[in-house]
C-alpha positions, 0 to 999 in steps of 0.5 A: 504529511503522507507521499501516498502512492496505490495501484490496484487490480479488479479480477473476476475469479475466473481471470483470477485463478488462470492469469498469476500476473491478475495475482502479483504487481511488482515492485516500484523502481524507482518509485515516483512518489507523489506531492505530499498531503496531510495526514489524517488520510482514510482511503477505501481499505487504508486510513493513515491517523494523525500519529502515522499509524497505518490502520487496514481493515480496522487492525494496526499494521504500521506504523510510519516514520519520517523518511522511512518508505513503507509498500503494504500489499492486499488481496481482498476477495469480495462478491464477484471480485477479486482485489489486488491492492498494493499501496507505497507510503512516505511520511514526509519531514524536515530534512529529507535524506539525500537518499531514502533507505530500502521500502520496507514490506508490510506483505497482506495477501490471503491464500486466494487460491 
């Protein structure tokens, strides 16, 4: 099972270039982990396979491990818009720890200036 939190900002080209806040999202602290859902999971850009491997745009970017949170940042340019997506992922399992380790960041952002 996986707890998944997704945030997304959609911007026009002008907003992307003139509003720096549209190009970044601060980390969530603490992360409000939602109820876990079963694997596999397939979203618009993110796919998590049954073996807990994480794929973005047909490229493996991570292997999840129980109770080790991961944050994936991704930006993308589409026809007339720019998007910034922020995923927080937590593979759950038996015997949750008393405290989660720090969130591992995987930054897949490209220079879109």
